[in-house]
N, C-alpha and C positions, 0 to 999 in steps of 0.2 A: 621420576615424578611419583608421589605417593598416590594411593588409590582414592584419596579425597581431594585431589588437586586437578580439577578439570580445566585448568587455565589454557593448556596447550590446545585442547579441542576448541575452546572458545576463540582463541587467537586464529586458529585455522579456519573456522567458520567465517570470521570477519574478513580474513585475507581472501578467501574464495569469493565472497560476495563483492568485495572491493574490486577484485580483478574482473568480475562479471560486469560491473558498472563501467569500468574502463573499456572493456571490449565492445559492449553494445553502443556506448557513446561514440566510439571511433568508427562505427559502421556507417557506410555511405548508402547502403540499400535498406529498404524496409525501415526507414527511420522512425515511423510512427510506432511500429512494434518494438523497435529498440528502446524508445523512450519509455514505453510501458514496462519492458523488462528491467530497465535501469531503476525505475521507481520502485518496483517490487523488491529488487536487491537492496536498495537503500532502506526500505521499510524493514526488511529482515535484519539489517545491521543495527538499526535504531532499536528494534525490539530486543535484540540481544544486549545492547548497551544498557537498556533499562533494567536488566537483571543483575547488573554489577553494583557493588558497594561503592558509593561515591567517596568513602573515606580512603579506600585503597586505590581506586582508579580515577585518574584525573582526565575524564573524557567528556566533560560537559561542553567544552569548546568544540570538540569533534562532533558531538551529537548536534549541536547548533548548526555547524557547517553542513552536516548531512540534511538536517531539517530544511535549511535554506535552499540547498541543492534540489531536494525533492519538490519543494514548493515552487521553485523556479521552473521546473519541468511540468508542473501540473496544468498550466494553461494550454500547453501543447497537447498534453494527454487528454484533457477535457475536450479539446477541439476534435480529436480523433474519436473519443467516446460517443459524441453526439452523432457522428457519421455512422458508427456501428449500431447505435440504438435505432436510428432512423431506418437503416437497412433491415434490422431485425423486425421492426414494426411493419415494414413493407411486406415481409414474408407472412406476417400474421393476418393481414387484412388487405387483400388485393383491390378492394373498392376505393381505397384512399389513394389519391394521386401524389406519390412521393418523389417522382423523378426530378421535378424542379427544386424541391426542398433539398434532396440529396446533392444535386449539382451545386447549389449555393453553399451547402455545408462543406463539401469537398474543396471548393474554391477558398472558403474561409480557413479551413484547416491548413491549406498550403500557404496562404498568406502569413499565418501565424508562425509556421515552421520557418519560412524564409526570413521573416523578421528576426526570429531568435538566432538563426545562423548568421545573419548579417551583423548582429552584435557580438557574436561569439563563434567565429568561423571554425567549423569542424568540432565545435564544442570543446575547444582546447582549454579555455579557462575553467570550464566545469571539470574536465578531466584532471587538471592541475590540483583542484580542490580535493578530489578523491585521492590522488597520490599523496598529498600532504597529510590527509587524515590517516591513510594506511601507514605512513611512516611513523606517525606519532603512536598509533596503536601498537606497533611492533615493539615499542620501547616501554610498554606498561609492565608492571610486576605481576605477570600472569600466574606465577607460582602462589600468589596469595588468594586466588579465587577458590572458594570452598562451596561444596554442594548445599550445606544448610542455608547459606546466604542466598543462593539461587532459589531454593525452595521458598524462602520467606518472601522474596520478590515476586515469585509466581503467585503466592497467596494474595499479595497486595493487588496484583493485576486482576485476579479473579474478582476481588471485591469491587474494583473499579468497574468491571463489566456489569456486575449485578446492579450497581448504583446507576450506571448510565442507562441500562435497560428500563429500570423503574422510572427514571426521569423522562425517557422517551415515551413510555406508555402513558405517563401523566399528561404531557402537553403535546407531544407529537410534532413539534415544530422542526424545521429542516435541520437546525444546528444540533438539537438534541438527538435526532435520529442519526445524523452524521457522526456525532461523538460516539454513540453506541457502536456503530459499525467500525469505527477506527479502533476502539478498545477491544472489540471482539476479534478483529483481524490480528491485532497485536498479540493478544493472548494465544491465539492459534499458532502464530509464528514462534512465540516463546515456548510453547509446549514442544514444538518440533525441535527447537534448539536445546531445550532441557533434556530431551531424549538423547541427543548426541552427547551432551555433557554428562549423562548418566545420573540424573538427579530425580528420576521418577520412581524410585523405590521398586525396581525390578519389573515394571511394566514393559512389555515389548511393544514396539511401534506397530500400529494396526490392530491391537488387541486390547481388550479390557476397558476399564473405566476411562483411562486417559484417551484412548482412541475414540470412544463414544463421545467424549467431551469435545475433542478436536473436530469430529464430524458434525456435531451440533453447531459449533462455532462457525464452521465453513458454511453451513446452510443459512445461518443468520446473516453472515457477511454477504453471501450471494443475494439473498432476498433484499437486504437493505441497499446493496449496490445497485440492483435493478431499479429500485425506487429512486435512488440518487441520480442515476443515468437519465431516467424519465424526466425528473425535475430539471436537470441541466438542459435537456432539449426543450422542455416547455418554457423555460425562462429566457431563452435566447431572444435577441432583439427582433422587432417586427419585420425588419428587412429580410429575414429568412423566409417570409411568406409561409409560415407554418399554420396559419389559421384553419385551413381545411383539415388539418390533422389533429387539431386540439381535442376533438371528441374522442378519438382513439387513444391519444396519450392519457387523457383524464380517466378513461375506462380502465386502462392498464394500471394507472396509479391506484384507483379504487380497489383493484383486485389484490394489491399487495397488503398482506396482513402484518401488523407489527407484532 
């Protein structure tokens, strides 16, 4: 492999994350954490795919399959997120009665998980999708991948983050903020992948401008993620009986700065 052919590294990153998805979806313990880990690995795979030249790599179908897979897991993940968010809020303000709310959220989370497993026992169908995607990825012409193309894709991704941040600052609606978070998170993952692929012009991971940019993106993603988690909790149906906690939720939302 020539020094300007990072394809093998890209293929190995995708293979590793694909195996991680298969492993956690097969887990029978701590399924809520496993679903979270699966979605993270799927996002890493899609972030890397977005750095590839569509003319050389026929992976649009695989990206769509991964997108649908992640979206299909999101309802279960969101059900777990609101439990974690409520538990965190409980520790922040002991004057709010969270026990009944948490009990309702935990029961709801379990119903959603069991409904999903009823339609896809042991997540076998979902794991088959991942196996098919991995098989197709291994057949790609990885020797064609070149670092200049990856760098150009990174630059496009950075421009999209800047544009999304400006739009979120202008109107601040839920979808604009969520789009900003998704794009910031994707760029951070792409920077990590690009480092492994050797496309960052000699920067070492954890040092220099690239590391500072990654750290800033991480902070943005975490801040916007907390806002999204609070909004998920606030927007749940009234049968969760969260009215007594709305004041605390709204106060936390107001404290998050865009």
